[in-house]
KOLGU-4560 file (N, C-alpha, C; in nm, 3 decimals, padded with zeros to 5 digits):
<recs>
<n_xx: 00.086 n_yy: -00.117 n_zz: 00.001 ca_xx: -00.003 ca_yy: 00.000 ca_zz: 00.000 c_xx: 00.087 c_yy: 00.122 c_zz: -00.001 mol: A seq: 1 type: MET>
<n_xx: 00.060 n_yy: 00.215 n_zz: -00.090 ca_xx: 00.135 ca_yy: 00.340 ca_zz: -00.094 c_xx: 00.094 c_yy: 00.430 c_zz: 00.022 mol: A seq: 2 type: GLU>
<n_xx: 00.193 n_yy: 00.499 n_zz: 00.080 ca_xx: 00.163 ca_yy: 00.586 ca_zz: 00.194 c_xx: 00.118 c_yy: 00.721 c_zz: 00.143 mol: A seq: 3 type: ARG>
<n_xx: 00.014 n_yy: 00.775 n_zz: 00.207 ca_xx: -00.033 ca_yy: 00.907 ca_zz: 00.181 c_xx: 00.042 c_yy: 01.004 c_zz: 00.273 mol: A seq: 4 type: SER>
<n_xx: 00.051 n_yy: 01.128 n_zz: 00.232 ca_xx: 00.115 ca_yy: 01.231 ca_zz: 00.316 c_xx: 00.019 c_yy: 01.285 c_zz: 00.418 mol: A seq: 5 type: LYS>
<n_xx: 00.072 n_yy: 01.319 n_zz: 00.537 ca_xx: -00.008 ca_yy: 01.385 ca_zz: 00.641 c_xx: 00.073 c_yy: 01.504 c_zz: 00.688 mol: A seq: 6 type: MET>
<n_xx: -00.001 n_yy: 01.612 n_zz: 00.724 ca_xx: 00.064 ca_yy: 01.735 ca_zz: 00.772 c_xx: 00.115 c_yy: 01.721 c_zz: 00.916 mol: A seq: 7 type: GLU>
<n_xx: 00.229 n_yy: 01.782 n_zz: 00.942 ca_xx: 00.285 ca_yy: 01.779 ca_zz: 01.076 c_xx: 00.391 c_yy: 01.895 c_zz: 01.083 mol: A seq: 8 type: MET>
<n_xx: 00.395 n_yy: 01.958 n_zz: 01.199 ca_xx: 00.501 ca_yy: 02.059 ca_zz: 01.224 c_xx: 00.632 c_yy: 01.983 c_zz: 01.250 mol: A seq: 9 type: ARG>
<n_xx: 00.744 n_yy: 02.047 n_zz: 01.224 ca_xx: 00.874 ca_yy: 01.986 ca_zz: 01.233 c_xx: 00.927 c_yy: 01.996 c_zz: 01.375 mol: A seq: 10 type: ASP>
<n_xx: 00.899 n_yy: 01.899 n_zz: 01.465 ca_xx: 00.937 ca_yy: 01.914 ca_zz: 01.604 c_xx: 01.085 c_yy: 01.878 c_zz: 01.627 mol: A seq: 11 type: PRO>
<n_xx: 01.141 n_yy: 01.937 n_zz: 01.730 ca_xx: 01.272 ca_yy: 01.901 ca_zz: 01.777 c_xx: 01.249 c_yy: 01.846 c_zz: 01.920 mol: A seq: 12 type: ILE>
<n_xx: 01.289 n_yy: 01.722 n_zz: 01.942 ca_xx: 01.257 ca_yy: 01.652 ca_zz: 02.069 c_xx: 01.382 c_yy: 01.595 c_zz: 02.132 mol: A seq: 13 type: LEU>
<n_xx: 01.386 n_yy: 01.580 n_zz: 02.261 ca_xx: 01.496 ca_yy: 01.520 ca_zz: 02.335 c_xx: 01.487 c_yy: 01.372 c_zz: 02.344 mol: A seq: 14 type: GLY>
<n_xx: 01.601 n_yy: 01.304 n_zz: 02.322 ca_xx: 01.605 ca_yy: 01.156 ca_zz: 02.330 c_xx: 01.561 c_yy: 01.107 c_zz: 02.460 mol: A seq: 15 type: ALA>
<n_xx: 01.486 n_yy: 00.998 n_zz: 02.460 ca_xx: 01.441 ca_yy: 00.932 ca_zz: 02.582 c_xx: 01.319 c_yy: 00.995 c_zz: 02.649 mol: A seq: 16 type: GLY>
<n_xx: 01.276 n_yy: 01.109 n_zz: 02.599 ca_xx: 01.158 ca_yy: 01.172 ca_zz: 02.655 c_xx: 01.032 c_yy: 01.105 c_zz: 02.609 mol: A seq: 17 type: GLY>
<n_xx: 00.925 n_yy: 01.119 n_zz: 02.683 ca_xx: 00.796 ca_yy: 01.065 ca_zz: 02.645 c_xx: 00.711 c_yy: 01.173 c_zz: 02.583 mol: A seq: 18 type: SER>
<n_xx: 00.643 n_yy: 01.140 n_zz: 02.474 ca_xx: 00.553 ca_yy: 01.228 ca_zz: 02.402 c_xx: 00.421 c_yy: 01.156 c_zz: 02.375 mol: A seq: 19 type: GLN>
<n_xx: 00.315 n_yy: 01.232 n_zz: 02.361 ca_xx: 00.185 ca_yy: 01.171 ca_zz: 02.328 c_xx: 00.132 c_yy: 01.247 c_zz: 02.202 mol: A seq: 20 type: VAL>
<n_xx: 00.178 n_yy: 01.208 n_zz: 02.079 ca_xx: 00.122 ca_yy: 01.266 ca_zz: 01.964 c_xx: -00.027 c_yy: 01.224 c_zz: 01.953 mol: A seq: 21 type: PRO>
<n_xx: -00.104 n_yy: 01.312 n_zz: 01.894 ca_xx: -00.250 ca_yy: 01.282 ca_zz: 01.872 c_xx: -00.276 c_yy: 01.280 c_zz: 01.724 mol: A seq: 22 type: VAL>
<n_xx: -00.322 n_yy: 01.166 n_zz: 01.677 ca_xx: -00.360 ca_yy: 01.151 ca_zz: 01.535 c_xx: -00.513 c_yy: 01.170 c_zz: 01.526 mol: A seq: 23 type: ALA>
<n_xx: -00.555 n_yy: 01.260 n_zz: 01.436 ca_xx: -00.695 ca_yy: 01.284 ca_zz: 01.417 c_xx: -00.736 c_yy: 01.251 c_zz: 01.273 mol: A seq: 24 type: THR>
<n_xx: -00.834 n_yy: 01.163 n_zz: 01.257 ca_xx: -00.874 ca_yy: 01.120 ca_zz: 01.126 c_xx: -01.012 c_yy: 01.051 c_zz: 01.135 mol: A seq: 25 type: PHE>
<n_xx: -01.090 n_yy: 01.048 n_zz: 01.025 ca_xx: -01.219 ca_yy: 00.979 ca_zz: 01.023 c_xx: -01.202 c_yy: 00.838 c_zz: 00.967 mol: A seq: 26 type: PRO>
<n_xx: -01.287 n_yy: 00.746 n_zz: 01.015 ca_xx: -01.302 ca_yy: 00.613 ca_zz: 00.955 c_xx: -01.451 c_yy: 00.582 c_zz: 00.950 mol: A seq: 27 type: ILE>
<n_xx: -01.497 n_yy: 00.544 n_zz: 00.833 ca_xx: -01.635 ca_yy: 00.506 ca_zz: 00.814 c_xx: -01.642 c_yy: 00.361 c_zz: 00.767 mol: A seq: 28 type: SER>
<n_xx: -01.745 n_yy: 00.290 n_zz: 00.805 ca_xx: -01.854 ca_yy: 00.327 ca_zz: 00.882 c_xx: -01.819 c_yy: 00.327 c_zz: 01.032 mol: A seq: 29 type: PRO>
<n_xx: -01.910 n_yy: 00.381 n_zz: 01.115 ca_xx: -01.894 ca_yy: 00.374 ca_zz: 01.260 c_xx: -01.903 c_yy: 00.233 c_zz: 01.311 mol: A seq: 30 type: ALA>
<n_xx: -01.834 n_yy: 00.204 n_zz: 01.419 ca_xx: -01.844 ca_yy: 00.075 ca_zz: 01.485 c_xx: -01.740 c_yy: -00.031 c_zz: 01.448 mol: A seq: 31 type: GLY>
<n_xx: -01.644 n_yy: 00.006 n_zz: 01.364 ca_xx: -01.540 ca_yy: -00.088 ca_zz: 01.328 c_xx: -01.434 c_yy: -00.096 c_zz: 01.437 mol: A seq: 32 type: LEU>
<n_xx: -01.391 n_yy: -00.218 n_zz: 01.472 ca_xx: -01.278 ca_yy: -00.226 ca_zz: 01.565 c_xx: -01.150 c_yy: -00.197 c_zz: 01.494 mol: A seq: 33 type: PRO>
<n_xx: -01.074 n_yy: -00.104 n_zz: 01.541 ca_xx: -00.953 ca_yy: -00.055 ca_zz: 01.469 c_xx: -00.834 c_yy: -00.047 c_zz: 01.562 mol: A seq: 34 type: CYS>
<n_xx: -00.715 n_yy: -00.033 n_zz: 01.502 ca_xx: -00.594 ca_yy: 00.000 ca_zz: 01.576 c_xx: -00.517 c_yy: 00.106 c_zz: 01.496 mol: A seq: 35 type: THR>
<n_xx: -00.447 n_yy: 00.188 n_zz: 01.565 ca_xx: -00.353 ca_yy: 00.288 ca_zz: 01.507 c_xx: -00.218 c_yy: 00.263 c_zz: 01.568 mol: A seq: 36 type: ALA>
<n_xx: -00.116 n_yy: 00.276 n_zz: 01.487 ca_xx: 00.023 ca_yy: 00.265 ca_zz: 01.533 c_xx: 00.100 c_yy: 00.382 c_zz: 01.474 mol: A seq: 37 type: GLU>
<n_xx: 00.153 n_yy: 00.466 n_zz: 01.561 ca_xx: 00.246 ca_yy: 00.573 ca_zz: 01.515 c_xx: 00.386 c_yy: 00.527 c_zz: 01.547 mol: A seq: 38 type: LEU>
<n_xx: 00.474 n_yy: 00.539 n_zz: 01.442 ca_xx: 00.611 ca_yy: 00.493 ca_zz: 01.463 c_xx: 00.709 c_yy: 00.583 c_zz: 01.400 mol: A seq: 39 type: TRP>
<n_xx: 00.831 n_yy: 00.585 n_zz: 01.455 ca_xx: 00.943 ca_yy: 00.665 ca_zz: 01.405 c_xx: 01.045 c_yy: 00.574 c_zz: 01.340 mol: A seq: 40 type: LEU>
<n_xx: 01.102 n_yy: 00.620 n_zz: 01.227 ca_xx: 01.196 ca_yy: 00.536 ca_zz: 01.158 c_xx: 01.298 c_yy: 00.621 c_zz: 01.084 mol: A seq: 41 type: SER>
<n_xx: 01.426 n_yy: 00.579 n_zz: 01.092 ca_xx: 01.531 ca_yy: 00.647 ca_zz: 01.016 c_xx: 01.526 c_yy: 00.606 c_zz: 00.867 mol: A seq: 42 type: ARG>
<n_xx: 01.487 n_yy: 00.482 n_zz: 00.841 ca_xx: 01.492 ca_yy: 00.431 ca_zz: 00.702 c_xx: 01.352 c_yy: 00.409 c_zz: 00.641 mol: A seq: 43 type: ASP>
<n_xx: 01.248 n_yy: 00.426 n_zz: 00.716 ca_xx: 01.114 ca_yy: 00.404 ca_zz: 00.662 c_xx: 01.064 c_yy: 00.262 c_zz: 00.672 mol: A seq: 44 type: GLY>
<n_xx: 01.145 n_yy: 00.172 n_zz: 00.723 ca_xx: 01.107 ca_yy: 00.031 ca_zz: 00.735 c_xx: 01.125 c_yy: -00.020 c_zz: 00.874 mol: A seq: 45 type: ALA>
<n_xx: 01.232 n_yy: 00.019 n_zz: 00.943 ca_xx: 01.262 ca_yy: -00.025 ca_zz: 01.079 c_xx: 01.190 c_yy: 00.064 c_zz: 01.178 mol: A seq: 46 type: THR>
<n_xx: 01.126 n_yy: 00.004 n_zz: 01.274 ca_xx: 01.056 ca_yy: 00.077 ca_zz: 01.379 c_xx: 01.159 c_yy: 00.114 c_zz: 01.488 mol: A seq: 47 type: ARG>
<n_xx: 01.210 n_yy: 00.235 n_zz: 01.487 ca_xx: 01.306 ca_yy: 00.278 ca_zz: 01.590 c_xx: 01.233 c_yy: 00.316 c_zz: 01.723 mol: A seq: 48 type: ASP>
<n_xx: 01.104 n_yy: 00.349 n_zz: 01.711 ca_xx: 01.018 ca_yy: 00.374 ca_zz: 01.826 c_xx: 00.876 c_yy: 00.358 c_zz: 01.777 mol: A seq: 49 type: ALA>
<n_xx: 00.789 n_yy: 00.301 n_zz: 01.862 ca_xx: 00.648 ca_yy: 00.282 ca_zz: 01.826 c_xx: 00.557 c_yy: 00.303 c_zz: 01.944 mol: A seq: 50 type: THR>
<n_xx: 00.435 n_yy: 00.347 n_zz: 01.911 ca_xx: 00.329 ca_yy: 00.359 ca_zz: 02.012 c_xx: 00.272 c_yy: 00.223 c_zz: 02.045 mol: A seq: 51 type: SER>
<n_xx: 00.301 n_yy: 00.123 n_zz: 01.962 ca_xx: 00.232 ca_yy: -00.003 ca_zz: 01.973 c_xx: 00.094 c_yy: 00.011 c_zz: 01.911 mol: A seq: 52 type: GLY>
<n_xx: 00.020 n_yy: -00.096 n_zz: 01.905 ca_xx: -00.113 ca_yy: -00.092 ca_zz: 01.849 c_xx: -00.212 c_yy: -00.033 c_zz: 01.951 mol: A seq: 53 type: LEU>
<n_xx: -00.272 n_yy: 00.082 n_zz: 01.917 ca_xx: -00.365 ca_yy: 00.152 ca_zz: 02.001 c_xx: -00.506 c_yy: 00.118 c_zz: 01.955 mol: A seq: 54 type: ILE>
<n_xx: -00.583 n_yy: 00.044 n_zz: 02.034 ca_xx: -00.720 ca_yy: 00.008 ca_zz: 01.989 c_xx: -00.820 c_yy: 00.119 c_zz: 02.005 mol: A seq: 55 type: PRO>
<n_xx: -00.910 n_yy: 00.127 n_zz: 01.912 ca_xx: -01.022 ca_yy: 00.223 ca_zz: 01.921 c_xx: -01.138 c_yy: 00.171 c_zz: 01.830 mol: A seq: 56 type: PHE>
<n_xx: -01.253 n_yy: 00.230 n_zz: 01.845 ca_xx: -01.368 ca_yy: 00.190 ca_zz: 01.762 c_xx: -01.403 c_yy: 00.311 c_zz: 01.673 mol: A seq: 57 type: THR>
<n_xx: -01.416 n_yy: 00.289 n_zz: 01.542 ca_xx: -01.447 ca_yy: 00.402 ca_zz: 01.455 c_xx: -01.582 c_yy: 00.465 c_zz: 01.486 mol: A seq: 58 type: SER>
<n_xx: -01.587 n_yy: 00.598 n_zz: 01.457 ca_xx: -01.707 ca_yy: 00.671 ca_zz: 01.486 c_xx: -01.778 c_yy: 00.718 c_zz: 01.358 mol: A seq: 59 type: THR>
<n_xx: -01.706 n_yy: 00.709 n_zz: 01.245 ca_xx: -01.762 ca_yy: 00.761 ca_zz: 01.120 c_xx: -01.733 c_yy: 00.907 c_zz: 01.101 mol: A seq: 60 type: GLY>
<n_xx: -01.675 n_yy: 00.971 n_zz: 01.207 ca_xx: -01.640 ca_yy: 01.114 ca_zz: 01.205 c_xx: -01.494 c_yy: 01.127 c_zz: 01.240 mol: A seq: 61 type: LEU>
<n_xx: -01.445 n_yy: 01.249 n_zz: 01.237 ca_xx: -01.310 ca_yy: 01.278 ca_zz: 01.285 c_xx: -01.299 c_yy: 01.231 c_zz: 01.429 mol: A seq: 62 type: ASP>
<n_xx: -01.196 n_yy: 01.157 n_zz: 01.463 ca_xx: -01.170 ca_yy: 01.124 ca_zz: 01.601 c_xx: -01.024 c_yy: 01.128 c_zz: 01.627 mol: A seq: 63 type: GLN>
<n_xx: -00.987 n_yy: 01.151 n_zz: 01.754 ca_xx: -00.846 ca_yy: 01.166 ca_zz: 01.790 c_xx: -00.801 c_yy: 01.044 c_zz: 01.867 mol: A seq: 64 type: SER>
<n_xx: -00.686 n_yy: 00.996 n_zz: 01.834 ca_xx: -00.624 ca_yy: 00.878 ca_zz: 01.899 c_xx: -00.490 c_yy: 00.919 c_zz: 01.957 mol: A seq: 65 type: VAL>
<n_xx: -00.475 n_yy: 00.903 n_zz: 02.086 ca_xx: -00.345 ca_yy: 00.933 ca_zz: 02.151 c_xx: -00.251 c_yy: 00.813 c_zz: 02.124 mol: A seq: 66 type: ASN>
<n_xx: -00.129 n_yy: 00.849 n_zz: 02.080 ca_xx: -00.027 ca_yy: 00.749 ca_zz: 02.045 c_xx: 00.101 c_yy: 00.775 c_zz: 02.124 mol: A seq: 67 type: CYS>
<n_xx: 00.105 n_yy: 00.734 n_zz: 02.251 ca_xx: 00.226 ca_yy: 00.761 ca_zz: 02.332 c_xx: 00.346 c_yy: 00.692 c_zz: 02.280 mol: A seq: 68 type: PRO>
<n_xx: 00.459 n_yy: 00.763 n_zz: 02.288 ca_xx: 00.586 ca_yy: 00.707 ca_zz: 02.232 c_xx: 00.703 c_yy: 00.761 c_zz: 02.308 mol: A seq: 69 type: ILE>
<n_xx: 00.808 n_yy: 00.682 n_zz: 02.321 ca_xx: 00.933 ca_yy: 00.729 ca_zz: 02.379 c_xx: 01.029 c_yy: 00.763 c_zz: 02.268 mol: A seq: 70 type: THR>
<n_xx: 01.086 n_yy: 00.883 n_zz: 02.274 ca_xx: 01.171 ca_yy: 00.931 ca_zz: 02.167 c_xx: 01.304 c_yy: 00.853 c_zz: 02.169 mol: A seq: 71 type: ILE>
<n_xx: 01.344 n_yy: 00.802 n_zz: 02.049 ca_xx: 01.467 ca_yy: 00.723 ca_zz: 02.039 c_xx: 01.600 c_yy: 00.803 c_zz: 02.047 mol: A seq: 72 type: PRO>
<n_xx: 01.708 n_yy: 00.737 n_zz: 02.016 ca_xx: 01.841 ca_yy: 00.795 ca_zz: 02.026 c_xx: 01.856 c_yy: 00.928 c_zz: 01.953 mol: A seq: 73 type: ALA>
<n_xx: 01.939 n_yy: 01.016 n_zz: 02.011 ca_xx: 01.965 ca_yy: 01.144 ca_zz: 01.948 c_xx: 02.069 c_yy: 01.138 c_zz: 01.837 mol: A seq: 74 type: GLY>
<n_xx: 02.079 n_yy: 01.246 n_zz: 01.764 ca_xx: 02.172 ca_yy: 01.256 ca_zz: 01.654 c_xx: 02.114 c_yy: 01.218 c_zz: 01.518 mol: A seq: 75 type: GLY>
<n_xx: 01.979 n_yy: 01.205 n_zz: 01.516 ca_xx: 01.914 ca_yy: 01.154 ca_zz: 01.395 c_xx: 01.788 c_yy: 01.233 c_zz: 01.363 mol: A seq: 76 type: TYR>
<n_xx: 01.748 n_yy: 01.225 n_zz: 01.237 ca_xx: 01.613 ca_yy: 01.270 ca_zz: 01.196 c_xx: 01.533 c_yy: 01.145 c_zz: 01.172 mol: A seq: 77 type: GLU>
<n_xx: 01.404 n_yy: 01.151 n_zz: 01.217 ca_xx: 01.320 ca_yy: 01.032 ca_zz: 01.205 c_xx: 01.195 c_yy: 01.063 c_zz: 01.119 mol: A seq: 78 type: TYR>
<n_xx: 01.163 n_yy: 00.972 n_zz: 01.033 ca_xx: 01.037 ca_yy: 00.982 ca_zz: 00.959 c_xx: 00.925 c_yy: 00.939 c_zz: 01.056 mol: A seq: 79 type: ARG>
<n_xx: 00.806 n_yy: 01.002 n_zz: 01.038 ca_xx: 00.693 ca_yy: 00.970 ca_zz: 01.126 c_xx: 00.589 c_yy: 00.899 c_zz: 01.037 mol: A seq: 80 type: VAL>
<n_xx: 00.549 n_yy: 00.777 n_zz: 01.078 ca_xx: 00.456 ca_yy: 00.700 ca_zz: 01.006 c_xx: 00.338 c_yy: 00.660 c_zz: 01.089 mol: A seq: 81 type: LEU>
<n_xx: 00.220 n_yy: 00.647 n_zz: 01.029 ca_xx: 00.099 ca_yy: 00.608 ca_zz: 01.097 c_xx: 00.033 c_yy: 00.499 c_zz: 01.017 mol: A seq: 82 type: LEU>
<n_xx: 00.005 n_yy: 00.385 n_zz: 01.081 ca_xx: -00.068 ca_yy: 00.275 ca_zz: 01.018 c_xx: -00.203 c_yy: 00.262 c_zz: 01.088 mol: A seq: 83 type: ASP>
<n_xx: -00.308 n_yy: 00.243 n_zz: 01.014 ca_xx: -00.442 ca_yy: 00.221 ca_zz: 01.066 c_xx: -00.495 c_yy: 00.086 c_zz: 01.012 mol: A seq: 84 type: VAL>
<n_xx: -00.543 n_yy: 00.005 n_zz: 01.105 ca_xx: -00.589 ca_yy: -00.131 ca_zz: 01.069 c_xx: -00.729 c_yy: -00.151 c_zz: 01.123 mol: A seq: 85 type: ARG>
<n_xx: -00.805 n_yy: -00.240 n_zz: 01.056 ca_xx: -00.929 ca_yy: -00.293 ca_zz: 01.112 c_xx: -00.923 c_yy: -00.444 c_zz: 01.094 mol: A seq: 86 type: THR>
<n_xx: -00.952 n_yy: -00.516 n_zz: 01.200 ca_xx: -00.940 ca_yy: -00.662 ca_zz: 01.201 c_xx: -00.806 c_yy: -00.707 c_zz: 01.151 mol: A seq: 87 type: ASP>
<n_xx: -00.702 n_yy: -00.631 n_zz: 01.183 ca_xx: -00.565 ca_yy: -00.666 ca_zz: 01.146 c_xx: -00.526 c_yy: -00.634 c_zz: 01.002 mol: A seq: 88 type: GLY>
<n_xx: -00.620 n_yy: -00.584 n_zz: 00.921 ca_xx: -00.598 ca_yy: -00.548 ca_zz: 00.783 c_xx: -00.558 c_yy: -00.403 c_zz: 00.773 mol: A seq: 89 type: ILE>
<n_xx: -00.442 n_yy: -00.377 n_zz: 00.709 ca_xx: -00.396 ca_yy: -00.237 ca_zz: 00.690 c_xx: -00.495 c_yy: -00.168 c_zz: 00.597 mol: A seq: 90 type: LEU>
<n_xx: -00.563 n_yy: -00.062 n_zz: 00.644 ca_xx: -00.657 ca_yy: 00.012 ca_zz: 00.562 c_xx: -00.607 c_yy: 00.152 c_zz: 00.527 mol: A seq: 91 type: ILE>
<n_xx: -00.509 n_yy: 00.201 n_zz: 00.596 ca_xx: -00.449 ca_yy: 00.330 ca_zz: 00.566 c_xx: -00.306 c_yy: 00.340 c_zz: 00.619 mol: A seq: 92 type: ALA>
<n_xx: -00.222 n_yy: 00.400 n_zz: 00.544 ca_xx: -00.080 ca_yy: 00.417 ca_zz: 00.579 c_xx: -00.039 c_yy: 00.559 c_zz: 00.544 mol: A seq: 93 type: ALA>
<n_xx: 00.016 n_yy: 00.627 n_zz: 00.639 ca_xx: 00.054 ca_yy: 00.768 ca_zz: 00.620 c_xx: 00.197 c_yy: 00.793 c_zz: 00.659 mol: A seq: 94 type: TYR>
<n_xx: 00.255 n_yy: 00.898 n_zz: 00.598 ca_xx: 00.386 ca_yy: 00.945 ca_zz: 00.638 c_xx: 00.381 c_yy: 01.093 c_zz: 00.648 mol: A seq: 95 type: GLU>
<n_xx: 00.432 n_yy: 01.152 n_zz: 00.760 ca_xx: 00.428 ca_yy: 01.293 ca_zz: 00.782 c_xx: 00.515 c_yy: 01.365 c_zz: 00.678 mol: A seq: 96 type: ALA>
<n_xx: 00.477 n_yy: 01.489 n_zz: 00.645 ca_xx: 00.555 ca_yy: 01.567 ca_zz: 00.550 c_xx: 00.677 c_yy: 01.635 c_zz: 00.616 mol: A seq: 97 type: ASP>
<n_xx: 00.698 n_yy: 01.615 n_zz: 00.742 ca_xx: 00.814 ca_yy: 01.669 ca_zz: 00.811 c_xx: 00.880 c_yy: 01.556 c_zz: 00.894 mol: A seq: 98 type: GLU>
<n_xx: 01.004 n_yy: 01.581 n_zz: 00.938 ca_xx: 01.077 ca_yy: 01.486 ca_zz: 01.019 c_xx: 01.080 c_yy: 01.530 c_zz: 01.165 mol: A seq: 99 type: LEU>
<n_xx: 01.093 n_yy: 01.432 n_zz: 01.255 ca_xx: 01.122 ca_yy: 01.459 ca_zz: 01.393 c_xx: 01.272 c_yy: 01.466 c_zz: 01.406 mol: A seq: 100 type: VAL>
<n_xx: 01.321 n_yy: 01.575 n_zz: 01.463 ca_xx: 01.468 ca_yy: 01.591 ca_zz: 01.483 c_xx: 01.498 c_yy: 01.565 c_zz: 01.630 mol: A seq: 101 type: ILE>
<n_xx: 01.595 n_yy: 01.476 n_zz: 01.650 ca_xx: 01.640 ca_yy: 01.449 ca_zz: 01.785 c_xx: 01.786 c_yy: 01.479 c_zz: 01.791 mol: A seq: 102 type: VAL>
<n_xx: 01.823 n_yy: 01.596 n_zz: 01.842 ca_xx: 01.963 ca_yy: 01.639 ca_zz: 01.845 c_xx: 02.047 c_yy: 01.562 c_zz: 01.947 mol: A seq: 103 type: PRO>
<n_xx: 02.178 n_yy: 01.561 n_zz: 01.922 ca_xx: 02.273 ca_yy: 01.498 ca_zz: 02.015 c_xx: 02.389 c_yy: 01.598 c_zz: 02.028 mol: A seq: 104 type: TRP>
<n_xx: 02.433 n_yy: 01.617 n_zz: 02.148 ca_xx: 02.549 ca_yy: 01.704 ca_zz: 02.174 c_xx: 02.651 c_yy: 01.619 c_zz: 02.243 mol: A seq: 105 type: VAL>
<n_xx: 02.773 n_yy: 01.609 n_zz: 02.187 ca_xx: 02.878 ca_yy: 01.536 ca_zz: 02.252 c_xx: 02.933 c_yy: 01.605 c_zz: 02.372 mol: A seq: 106 type: GLY>
<n_xx: 03.012 n_yy: 01.534 n_zz: 02.453 ca_xx: 03.065 ca_yy: 01.595 ca_zz: 02.573 c_xx: 03.160 c_yy: 01.710 c_zz: 02.538 mol: A seq: 107 type: PRO>
<n_xx: 03.146 n_yy: 01.821 n_zz: 02.603 ca_xx: 03.235 ca_yy: 01.933 ca_zz: 02.569 c_xx: 03.379 c_yy: 01.915 c_zz: 02.618 mol: A seq: 108 type: PRO>
<n_xx: 03.469 n_yy: 01.984 n_zz: 02.553 ca_xx: 03.607 ca_yy: 01.990 ca_zz: 02.598 c_xx: 03.633 c_yy: 02.133 c_zz: 02.635 mol: A seq: 109 type: VAL>
<n_xx: 03.667 n_yy: 02.159 n_zz: 02.757 ca_xx: 03.697 ca_yy: 02.293 ca_zz: 02.802 c_xx: 03.848 c_yy: 02.309 c_zz: 02.824 mol: A seq: 110 type: ILE>
<n_xx: 03.901 n_yy: 02.411 n_zz: 02.753 ca_xx: 04.045 ca_yy: 02.438 ca_zz: 02.766 c_xx: 04.067 c_yy: 02.573 c_zz: 02.829 mol: A seq: 111 type: THR>
<n_xx: 04.159 n_yy: 02.576 n_zz: 02.926 ca_xx: 04.190 ca_yy: 02.702 ca_zz: 02.994 c_xx: 04.323 c_yy: 02.756 c_zz: 02.951 mol: A seq: 112 type: TRP>
</recs>
């Protein structure tokens, strides 16, 4: 399945911190058992961090799903991907139009 683009601001986050991104989207019809998984990846295939499968029931309208995640190692830019499934079948796949930046600063050397 080809990934659709989703809008996102370009965040800068600290490694190891916890964040709760909120994905908002509609699924019709109402009443479907669904899961959403938000994940970060340097290469678009490996899950460097994931919210895990977050269960919800579709409403047929826009609904918000909290996707808690722990930010991975610093020094990289991560792609943000969102997969939505019903009954285990992938029904939508998205990739954010921006990257998550996790900076890394090495130990300083101070010279007198």
